[in-house]
C-alpha atoms as an extended CHARMM CRD file, in Angstrom:
* protein
*
       168  EXT
         1         1  MET       CA             -7.2110000000      -20.1230000000       -0.4870000000  PROA      1               0.0000000000
         2         2  ALA       CA             -4.2440000000      -18.9810000000       -2.4990000000  PROA      2               0.0000000000
         3         3  ASP       CA             -0.8290000000      -17.8120000000       -1.3940000000  PROA      3               0.0000000000
         4         4  ILE       CA             -0.8790000000      -19.4790000000        2.0110000000  PROA      4               0.0000000000
         5         5  THR       CA              2.3950000000      -19.1800000000        3.8870000000  PROA      5               0.0000000000
         6         6  ILE       CA              3.3630000000      -21.6610000000        6.6020000000  PROA      6               0.0000000000
         7         7  ARG       CA              6.0240000000      -20.4020000000        8.9790000000  PROA      7               0.0000000000
         8         8  GLU       CA              7.3120000000      -20.9710000000       12.4680000000  PROA      8               0.0000000000
         9         9  ALA       CA              5.7250000000      -18.6420000000       14.9950000000  PROA      9               0.0000000000
        10        10  THR       CA              7.7680000000      -16.4010000000       17.2800000000  PROA      10              0.0000000000
        11        11  SER       CA              6.7970000000      -14.8260000000       20.5690000000  PROA      11              0.0000000000
        12        12  VAL       CA              5.7720000000      -11.7020000000       18.6240000000  PROA      12              0.0000000000
        13        13  ASP       CA              2.9790000000      -13.7920000000       17.0470000000  PROA      13              0.0000000000
        14        14  PHE       CA              1.5660000000      -15.2070000000       20.2820000000  PROA      14              0.0000000000
        15        15  ALA       CA             -1.1010000000      -12.5440000000       20.9360000000  PROA      15              0.0000000000
        16        16  ASP       CA             -2.4590000000      -12.8330000000       17.3720000000  PROA      16              0.0000000000
        17        17  VAL       CA             -2.3420000000      -16.6300000000       17.5120000000  PROA      17              0.0000000000
        18        18  ALA       CA             -4.2350000000      -16.6470000000       20.8050000000  PROA      18              0.0000000000
        19        19  ALA       CA             -6.8470000000      -14.2360000000       19.4050000000  PROA      19              0.0000000000
        20        20  MET       CA             -7.5100000000      -16.7010000000       16.5380000000  PROA      20              0.0000000000
        21        21  HSD       CA             -7.0550000000      -19.9070000000       18.5620000000  PROA      21              0.0000000000
        22        22  TYR       CA             -9.2620000000      -19.0600000000       21.5440000000  PROA      22              0.0000000000
        23        23  PRO       CA            -12.6580000000      -18.6750000000       19.7840000000  PROA      23              0.0000000000
        24        24  VAL       CA            -12.0620000000      -21.7880000000       17.6730000000  PROA      24              0.0000000000
        25        25  TRP       CA            -11.0370000000      -23.7170000000       20.7980000000  PROA      25              0.0000000000
        26        26  ARG       CA            -14.1880000000      -22.5340000000       22.6000000000  PROA      26              0.0000000000
        27        27  HSD       CA            -16.3430000000      -23.5560000000       19.6610000000  PROA      27              0.0000000000
        28        28  SER       CA            -14.7720000000      -27.0150000000       19.4650000000  PROA      28              0.0000000000
        29        29  TRP       CA            -15.2670000000      -27.5670000000       23.2080000000  PROA      29              0.0000000000
        30        30  SER       CA            -18.8160000000      -26.1650000000       23.2740000000  PROA      30              0.0000000000
        31        31  GLY       CA            -21.1060000000      -28.9960000000       24.2720000000  PROA      31              0.0000000000
        32        32  VAL       CA            -18.1740000000      -31.0250000000       25.5790000000  PROA      32              0.0000000000
        33        33  LEU       CA            -17.6860000000      -28.7710000000       28.6120000000  PROA      33              0.0000000000
        34        34  PRO       CA            -20.2040000000      -26.3410000000       30.1200000000  PROA      34              0.0000000000
        35        35  ASN       CA            -19.5590000000      -22.6610000000       29.2870000000  PROA      35              0.0000000000
        36        36  GLU       CA            -18.8090000000      -21.8030000000       32.9210000000  PROA      36              0.0000000000
        37        37  VAL       CA            -16.0470000000      -24.4250000000       32.9180000000  PROA      37              0.0000000000
        38        38  LEU       CA            -14.6670000000      -23.0630000000       29.6280000000  PROA      38              0.0000000000
        39        39  ASP       CA            -14.7600000000      -19.5430000000       31.1070000000  PROA      39              0.0000000000
        40        40  SER       CA            -12.7300000000      -20.6580000000       34.1100000000  PROA      40              0.0000000000
        41        41  LEU       CA            -10.0460000000      -22.5530000000       32.2120000000  PROA      41              0.0000000000
        42        42  THR       CA             -8.1840000000      -19.9390000000       30.2580000000  PROA      42              0.0000000000
        43        43  SER       CA             -8.1370000000      -16.7480000000       28.2240000000  PROA      43              0.0000000000
        44        44  PRO       CA             -6.3150000000      -15.5840000000       25.0780000000  PROA      44              0.0000000000
        45        45  LYS       CA             -4.0280000000      -13.3640000000       27.1500000000  PROA      45              0.0000000000
        46        46  ARG       CA             -3.0890000000      -16.2770000000       29.4260000000  PROA      46              0.0000000000
        47        47  TRP       CA             -2.2520000000      -18.4180000000       26.3920000000  PROA      47              0.0000000000
        48        48  ALA       CA             -0.0770000000      -15.7200000000       24.8250000000  PROA      48              0.0000000000
        49        49  VAL       CA              1.7520000000      -14.7700000000       28.0160000000  PROA      49              0.0000000000
        50        50  LEU       CA              1.9540000000      -18.0740000000       29.9210000000  PROA      50              0.0000000000
        51        51  LEU       CA              0.9080000000      -21.2150000000       28.1000000000  PROA      51              0.0000000000
        52        52  TYR       CA              2.5310000000      -20.8320000000       24.6790000000  PROA      52              0.0000000000
        53        53  PRO       CA              5.9160000000      -19.8360000000       26.1580000000  PROA      53              0.0000000000
        54        54  ARG       CA              5.7190000000      -22.7070000000       28.6660000000  PROA      54              0.0000000000
        55        55  ASP       CA              4.7100000000      -25.3040000000       26.0740000000  PROA      55              0.0000000000
        56        56  LEU       CA              7.3000000000      -24.1410000000       23.5630000000  PROA      56              0.0000000000
        57        57  SER       CA             10.1020000000      -24.1480000000       26.1360000000  PROA      57              0.0000000000
        58        58  ARG       CA             10.0980000000      -27.9580000000       26.0000000000  PROA      58              0.0000000000
        59        59  PRO       CA             13.0240000000      -29.2260000000       23.8990000000  PROA      59              0.0000000000
        60        60  GLY       CA             12.0060000000      -29.7500000000       20.2800000000  PROA      60              0.0000000000
        61        61  TRP       CA              8.5270000000      -28.2270000000       20.6160000000  PROA      61              0.0000000000
        62        62  ARG       CA              7.3870000000      -25.7390000000       17.9780000000  PROA      62              0.0000000000
        63        63  MET       CA              4.4360000000      -23.6990000000       16.8330000000  PROA      63              0.0000000000
        64        64  TRP       CA              3.7640000000      -23.1520000000       13.1490000000  PROA      64              0.0000000000
        65        65  ILE       CA              1.1460000000      -20.8340000000       11.7000000000  PROA      65              0.0000000000
        66        66  ALA       CA             -0.6480000000      -20.5190000000        8.3730000000  PROA      66              0.0000000000
        67        67  GLU       CA             -1.3550000000      -17.0600000000        7.0170000000  PROA      67              0.0000000000
        68        68  ALA       CA             -2.4570000000      -15.3760000000        3.8180000000  PROA      68              0.0000000000
        69        69  GLY       CA             -2.8150000000      -11.7120000000        2.9810000000  PROA      69              0.0000000000
        70        70  GLY       CA             -1.7280000000      -10.6980000000        6.4580000000  PROA      70              0.0000000000
        71        71  GLN       CA             -4.4720000000      -12.8110000000        8.0560000000  PROA      71              0.0000000000
        72        72  LEU       CA             -3.7870000000      -15.6690000000       10.4580000000  PROA      72              0.0000000000
        73        73  LEU       CA             -5.5910000000      -18.7980000000        9.2320000000  PROA      73              0.0000000000
        74        74  GLY       CA             -4.4580000000      -21.5200000000       11.6330000000  PROA      74              0.0000000000
        75        75  MET       CA             -1.8620000000      -22.8690000000       14.0200000000  PROA      75              0.0000000000
        76        76  THR       CA             -0.3070000000      -26.0840000000       15.2360000000  PROA      76              0.0000000000
        77        77  ILE       CA              1.8490000000      -27.0150000000       18.2270000000  PROA      77              0.0000000000
        78        78  PHE       CA              3.8640000000      -30.2390000000       18.2140000000  PROA      78              0.0000000000
        79        79  GLY       CA              7.0460000000      -31.8410000000       19.4490000000  PROA      79              0.0000000000
        80        80  PRO       CA              8.6250000000      -35.0440000000       20.7110000000  PROA      80              0.0000000000
        81        81  ASP       CA              6.2000000000      -37.3260000000       22.5330000000  PROA      81              0.0000000000
        82        82  PRO       CA              7.1440000000      -37.2350000000       26.2340000000  PROA      82              0.0000000000
        83        83  ASP       CA              6.5260000000      -41.0040000000       26.4470000000  PROA      83              0.0000000000
        84        84  ASP       CA              8.6040000000      -41.8940000000       23.3710000000  PROA      84              0.0000000000
        85        85  SER       CA             10.9670000000      -39.3050000000       21.8820000000  PROA      85              0.0000000000
        86        86  GLU       CA             11.0450000000      -41.2610000000       18.5980000000  PROA      86              0.0000000000
        87        87  GLN       CA              7.4310000000      -40.1850000000       18.0420000000  PROA      87              0.0000000000
        88        88  VAL       CA              5.9040000000      -36.7730000000       17.3780000000  PROA      88              0.0000000000
        89        89  GLU       CA              3.0350000000      -35.6140000000       19.5670000000  PROA      89              0.0000000000
        90        90  LEU       CA              0.5460000000      -33.2830000000       17.9180000000  PROA      90              0.0000000000
        91        91  ASP       CA             -0.7220000000      -31.1180000000       20.7680000000  PROA      91              0.0000000000
        92        92  ALA       CA             -2.8750000000      -28.5680000000       18.9210000000  PROA      92              0.0000000000
        93        93  LEU       CA             -4.1780000000      -27.9500000000       15.4110000000  PROA      93              0.0000000000
        94        94  TYR       CA             -6.7380000000      -25.1640000000       15.1190000000  PROA      94              0.0000000000
        95        95  ILE       CA             -8.0200000000      -23.3820000000       12.0340000000  PROA      95              0.0000000000
        96        96  SER       CA             -9.9910000000      -20.1160000000       12.0860000000  PROA      96              0.0000000000
        97        97  GLN       CA            -13.7160000000      -20.6180000000       11.5000000000  PROA      97              0.0000000000
        98        98  ALA       CA            -13.5990000000      -18.7690000000        8.1490000000  PROA      98              0.0000000000
        99        99  SER       CA            -10.6640000000      -20.8750000000        6.9190000000  PROA      99              0.0000000000
       100       100  GLN       CA            -11.9890000000      -24.3210000000        7.7980000000  PROA      100             0.0000000000
       101       101  ARG       CA            -12.6150000000      -26.8050000000        4.9860000000  PROA      101             0.0000000000
       102       102  HSD       CA            -10.1960000000      -25.0110000000        2.6390000000  PROA      102             0.0000000000
       103       103  GLY       CA             -7.1260000000      -27.2440000000        3.0860000000  PROA      103             0.0000000000
       104       104  VAL       CA             -5.3740000000      -25.1660000000        5.7610000000  PROA      104             0.0000000000
       105       105  GLY       CA             -5.5500000000      -27.9970000000        8.2980000000  PROA      105             0.0000000000
       106       106  ARG       CA             -3.9840000000      -30.4130000000        5.8130000000  PROA      106             0.0000000000
       107       107  LEU       CA             -1.1660000000      -27.9360000000        5.1020000000  PROA      107             0.0000000000
       108       108  LEU       CA             -0.3700000000      -27.5410000000        8.7960000000  PROA      108             0.0000000000
       109       109  LEU       CA             -0.6290000000      -31.2880000000        9.3530000000  PROA      109             0.0000000000
       110       110  ALA       CA              1.8290000000      -31.8030000000        6.4880000000  PROA      110             0.0000000000
       111       111  LYS       CA              4.2250000000      -29.4350000000        8.2840000000  PROA      111             0.0000000000
       112       112  VAL       CA              4.0080000000      -31.6220000000       11.3870000000  PROA      112             0.0000000000
       113       113  LEU       CA              4.5450000000      -34.8050000000        9.3670000000  PROA      113             0.0000000000
       114       114  ASN       CA              7.4970000000      -33.3670000000        7.4600000000  PROA      114             0.0000000000
       115       115  SER       CA              9.1720000000      -31.9980000000       10.5840000000  PROA      115             0.0000000000
       116       116  ASP       CA             10.2450000000      -35.4840000000       11.6160000000  PROA      116             0.0000000000
       117       117  PRO       CA              9.5310000000      -37.9980000000        8.8750000000  PROA      117             0.0000000000
       118       118  GLY       CA             10.6290000000      -41.0470000000       10.8600000000  PROA      118             0.0000000000
       119       119  GLY       CA              8.4790000000      -41.7950000000       13.8810000000  PROA      119             0.0000000000
       120       120  ASP       CA              4.7750000000      -42.2340000000       14.3540000000  PROA      120             0.0000000000
       121       121  VAL       CA              2.6170000000      -39.1980000000       15.1050000000  PROA      121             0.0000000000
       122       122  VAL       CA              0.3260000000      -39.4610000000       18.1240000000  PROA      122             0.0000000000
       123       123  LEU       CA             -2.3520000000      -37.2210000000       19.5710000000  PROA      123             0.0000000000
       124       124  TRP       CA             -5.1730000000      -37.0950000000       22.0730000000  PROA      124             0.0000000000
       125       125  CYS       CA             -8.6760000000      -36.1320000000       20.9380000000  PROA      125             0.0000000000
       126       126  ALA       CA            -11.7630000000      -35.5910000000       23.0660000000  PROA      126             0.0000000000
       127       127  GLU       CA            -14.0570000000      -38.5290000000       22.4480000000  PROA      127             0.0000000000
       128       128  ALA       CA            -17.0050000000      -36.1380000000       21.9740000000  PROA      128             0.0000000000
       129       129  ASN       CA            -15.1840000000      -33.9680000000       19.3840000000  PROA      129             0.0000000000
       130       130  GLY       CA            -16.6180000000      -35.5890000000       16.2730000000  PROA      130             0.0000000000
       131       131  ALA       CA            -15.3260000000      -32.9560000000       13.8360000000  PROA      131             0.0000000000
       132       132  ALA       CA            -11.7060000000      -33.3390000000       14.9740000000  PROA      132             0.0000000000
       133       133  ARG       CA            -11.9770000000      -37.1160000000       15.0240000000  PROA      133             0.0000000000
       134       134  ARG       CA            -13.3000000000      -37.1310000000       11.4370000000  PROA      134             0.0000000000
       135       135  PHE       CA            -10.4590000000      -34.8270000000       10.3150000000  PROA      135             0.0000000000
       136       136  TYR       CA             -7.7640000000      -37.0520000000       11.8020000000  PROA      136             0.0000000000
       137       137  GLU       CA             -9.3690000000      -40.2630000000       10.5600000000  PROA      137             0.0000000000
       138       138  LYS       CA             -9.6670000000      -38.7690000000        7.0560000000  PROA      138             0.0000000000
       139       139  ASN       CA             -5.9140000000      -38.0670000000        7.2710000000  PROA      139             0.0000000000
       140       140  ASP       CA             -4.9500000000      -41.6870000000        8.1010000000  PROA      140             0.0000000000
       141       141  PHE       CA             -4.8740000000      -41.4930000000       11.9040000000  PROA      141             0.0000000000
       142       142  HSD       CA             -6.3350000000      -44.5170000000       13.6870000000  PROA      142             0.0000000000
       143       143  LEU       CA             -7.4440000000      -45.1640000000       17.2350000000  PROA      143             0.0000000000
       144       144  ASP       CA             -4.5330000000      -46.7930000000       19.0310000000  PROA      144             0.0000000000
       145       145  GLY       CA             -6.2640000000      -48.1310000000       22.1570000000  PROA      145             0.0000000000
       146       146  ARG       CA             -5.0070000000      -45.4500000000       24.5590000000  PROA      146             0.0000000000
       147       147  THR       CA             -7.5720000000      -43.6450000000       26.6960000000  PROA      147             0.0000000000
       148       148  LEU       CA             -7.2760000000      -40.7110000000       29.0550000000  PROA      148             0.0000000000
       149       149  ASP       CA             -9.7000000000      -38.8650000000       31.3090000000  PROA      149             0.0000000000
       150       150  TRP       CA             -8.6170000000      -35.2210000000       31.2460000000  PROA      150             0.0000000000
       151       151  GLU       CA             -9.6810000000      -33.5010000000       34.4520000000  PROA      151             0.0000000000
       152       152  PRO       CA             -9.5280000000      -29.7360000000       33.7980000000  PROA      152             0.0000000000
       153       153  LEU       CA            -11.2080000000      -29.0420000000       37.1440000000  PROA      153             0.0000000000
       154       154  PRO       CA            -11.8320000000      -31.3140000000       40.1260000000  PROA      154             0.0000000000
       155       155  GLY       CA            -14.8010000000      -33.5360000000       39.3530000000  PROA      155             0.0000000000
       156       156  VAL       CA            -14.9250000000      -32.5990000000       35.6440000000  PROA      156             0.0000000000
       157       157  LYS       CA            -13.6710000000      -35.4190000000       33.4360000000  PROA      157             0.0000000000
       158       158  VAL       CA            -13.4080000000      -35.4230000000       29.6580000000  PROA      158             0.0000000000
       159       159  PRO       CA            -12.7410000000      -38.8000000000       28.0230000000  PROA      159             0.0000000000
       160       160  HSD       CA            -10.0010000000      -38.6610000000       25.3790000000  PROA      160             0.0000000000
       161       161  LEU       CA             -8.9460000000      -41.2320000000       22.8080000000  PROA      161             0.0000000000
       162       162  GLY       CA             -5.4430000000      -41.8010000000       21.5130000000  PROA      162             0.0000000000
       163       163  TYR       CA             -4.8230000000      -41.5800000000       17.7800000000  PROA      163             0.0000000000
       164       164  ARG       CA             -1.7500000000      -42.6860000000       15.8670000000  PROA      164             0.0000000000
       165       165  LEU       CA             -0.4340000000      -42.2640000000       12.3430000000  PROA      165             0.0000000000
       166       166  ARG       CA              1.9760000000      -45.1280000000       11.7300000000  PROA      166             0.0000000000
       167       167  ARG       CA              4.9770000000      -44.1820000000        9.6060000000  PROA      167             0.0000000000
       168       168  ARG       CA              7.3440000000      -47.1110000000       10.1260000000  PROA      168             0.0000000000
């Protein structure tokens, strides 16, 4: 992958980001949640019109995208941790299927780390998402003892583990 550009996304990018993000999100959650639950949770249009604007309206929250040759390769959303504003919370990091394992994830992660070089970086990862857990562990994130049961629908619980990259 040559000539990759990392830039901050604008609202004009949201539809294209959602079109890339949604199938990768579905793939990563396949086997963690039943397809009928995934179908009921969201859609690319909902992300572009409602969720991205809502998430990015929080003070300090940003979306950055990676692209090359006019093609969107990946995205990340991050901002101040709501529990500790000295930390950065990484909310999303998704790379298109065709661009995975080519360093795009590391480039976007570097953007997150360089955005606020002081505090720790924290994130939540589904316990069953082995690929994401391996990526973060390979990039110096460690389990930090936090746990969370995400309940996307009543009666549907997804165990999550907290990860932390210590930078102090």
